N, C-alpha and C positions, 0 to 999 in steps of 0.2 A: 625447555627453559634455557635462556641464554646464560653465559658466564658473566658474573658480576666481578668487579674489582676485588671485593672481599673474598672471592674464591681463590685468588692467587696465593695468598699466604697459606691457605689450606692445602693447595697442591704441594707446596714446598714442605710443609709439615708432614704430609703423607709420604713423600719421598724419604725424608729423614727417618721417620718411624719404620718404614719398610726396610731401609738399609740396615738399621740397627737390629731389627728382628732377623734379617737374613744373616747377620753375624759378620759383616765385612768390617774392616778396620776404618779408622778415622780418615785415612787418605782416600780410601775407596768411597766413603760417604761424601767427602768433599767433591770428588770427581762427579759423583751422582748428582749432587745438588747443583754443581756448575752446569752440567749438561741439561738437567731439567729446567733450570733457570733460562738457559739459552733457547730451549724449545718454547717455553711460555712467552718469551719476548715476542715471538712471531705469530702467536695464536690469536685469531680474531675473537672478540668477545661474543660474536654471534654463535660460536660453537657452544654446544651444551657442555656442562662440566664433565659428564662421563665420557664424552668424545675426547676431551683433553686427557682425562684419566687413562683412557686406553693407550694413548701415546706415552704417558708417563710410566705406566706399569710395564709397558714393553721395554722402555729404557732401563727400568729397575731390573727386569729379568736379564737383560743384556749385560749390565755392568756387574751385578752380583753373582750371576751364574746360577742363581737359585730360582727354580721354576715356581715353587710354592712356599714362600717364606712363612706363611700363616698355617701350614699344614698341621703342626702340633696343636696350635691354638684352636683350630677348627675342630679337631677331634675332642679336645677338652670341653668346648662349649656344647657340642652335640651330646657328649656324655652327661653334662650337667643338665641340659634341657630334658634328656630322656628320663632322668631321675625324677623330674617334676611332672612328667607326663601322666602317671596314674592319678595324682592329686588334681591336676587340671582337668582331666577327663571326668572325674567325679564332680567337680565344680560345674562343668557344663551340663552333666546329666541331671543335677539337682536344681538348675537355674529355671526361672520362669520363662526365659526366652533363650533357648539353647543356641540358636543361630547367632544372635547378637552377642552372647557371651563368648562363643567361639571366635567371632570377629574381634572382640576385645583382646582375647588371648593371642590371636595371630598378630595383632598390632603390637601387643606387649613384647613379643619376640623380636620386634624390630629394633629394640634397644641394643641387640648384639651386633654392633657395627664398629669395626676398627678403622673405617675410613674417615670418620669424623673426629676421632681422637678424644672422645668423652669417656668419663668413668661410668661404669654401670655395675649393678648387682642383679643378676637375672631374677632370682627368687623375689627379692624386695620390689624390683620394678614391676614385675608381673602383678603382684598383689596390689600395688598402688594403682595400676592402670585399670584393674577390675572395678575400681570405684571412681575413676576420673571422668569428668565431663568431656565430651567431644568438642573440639574446635569446629569441625564440620561433621555432620552426620546425615548422610543421604541414605538411610537404611530402608525407607519405603521404596525408593527406586531400586535398591539392591535386591530386595525380596521380590519385587515385581519382575525384574529382569531374570532372576533365578527361576521363578515359576514358569516363565515363558521359554527359557532356553532348554535345549536338549543336552548340551554339554558346556563345560567351562574350560577356558584357557587360563591357567594360573601361572603368573610370572614370578618365579622365586627371587629371593634377594640374598640373605646371609645364611651361612651355616650355623646351626643351632636354632636360629629362627625357623629353619626348615622343619624342625620337630613340632613347633607351634602351628606351622602351616598344615601339618598332617591332621591336627585336631580340627581345623576348619574344613579341610577337604572331607573329612568323615561326616561333617554335618551338612554339607551342601546337598547331598542326595542326588547328585548328577555325575555322570562320567567326567573325569577331570584329566586334562593333559597338563603336566607340571613341567615348566621350562627352567633349565639350569644354564649356567655359564659354560662355554665351550672349553675354556682353559682356566686354571687357577688365577684369580685376581682378587687382591685384598683377602677378606674372609668370605667372599661370595660362594654360594652353593654350586658345586660341580656335580656331575653325575654320581661320582662315588659318595660325595657328601649326602646327596639325596637318598641313596641306597642305605647308607649308614643311619640315616634318620628314619628309615622305615617307609618312605614315601612310595617306593616301588610296590608296596602291598596295597596301596589305595589309589594310585594314579598311574597313568602312562607317563614315562619320563622321556623328554627330548631335550636336545641342546639348542641354544639360540644360534649356534654356528659362528659366534662372535667372541672375540677376546675382551670386549669392552665390559666395564663394571656396571652395566645397565643394558636394557633393551634399547638399541638405537637401530630402527628399521633398516637404514641404509647400509648397515654393517652386518646384518643378519643373513642367514642362509635362506635359500629359496624354500626349503622344507618348512622352516619356521614361518616364513612370510605367508605361505599358503594357508596355514592355520590362522595366523594373526589377521589376515585380510578378510577371512570368512567367518570368524568367530562371532557368535551372537552375544557373548558375555566374556569379558576379560577382567580378571583380578590381577592388579599390579601391586606388588609388595615393595615398600621401601622408597627412600629418597632418590636413589640413583635411577630407578625405573621411572619415577615421576619426572625427574630432570630430562630423561631421554624421550619421554612420551607426551609430556604436557603440550597441548595445542594440536595433537594429532586427532583426526576425526575418526575415532573408533569407540565402541561401547565399553569404556574402561572404568573400573572402580579402583581408585587409589587407596590403599590401606597403608598407613605409615604413622610414625611419630616424628614431628617436626623437630629435628635435633640441631638445626643451625638457623640463625636469624635470617639468613638470605632466603632459604627455602620457605621459612615461615612467612616472610613478607610477600613472597611470590604467591602463596596460597591465601594470604589475608588472614592468617591466624597468628597466635603467639608461639614463641619458641617453647617447646615442651608439650604442645597440644597434640592430641591424638586425632586422626583424621580418617573418615570413610567418605570419600568424595567421588561423585559421578563426574566423568569428563564432560558430559552434556551440561551439567549445571555450572561447572567451572567456566566452560566456553560461553554460556549465556551471560554469566556474571561479568565477563571481561568484554563483551560486545558493546 
């Protein structure tokens, strides 16, 4: 997905928020905003938003001197999500369609996103999404692909959300490789966050090899690309991964909640909609 003009204020807002969370003073935050603004001035709109985000968060780490400003917040959201795990597991077990319910719950976890600056309540949002209509639902394609594949490549997104991913992984019934960010960026899931979420007990964990807040193939390691280029089924969680991967010819299923109007418009849904979209169907619709 390309960068839209509406993305530019969001980049500045993210820099401001990250600077404050990192605890630097007003002078440091002003310097951060000045430098991020200068970077954005020269960025082509053809770049995807997470490619720009990679540069911005590199600048944030450089100026603040804080490698993981969201570290405490990530631990808190993982802890909160783990408290909900037994209740959500029971909901899945008692549902008429366990796989679809697990998909809903995994998408519900996508509300835990500090990159878009929206308010959320994990418990309330999860319960609401359990009864929400889908903006896009390619579930038949999802189940057909799952039945044919021998393994699944699962692209993680946010910490805390990672606990909800575990619930879906447990329902897939196939070996899963779960992909995390190589370094801390926003509240995205890293290797330690995935372990803290319990994902190491149900999936093989690997890093994307990139510092970007999304999977952007050109920035990823050869180890990851070998899996990505040969996978029969890929589950991609969250907005950032959609922004980095939309338009790429791979068998991807995008699971997300459309939390900004720019991405919602790109997908052809309303802001706030939940989405299970096949990359094949999206490509066909845009041709």
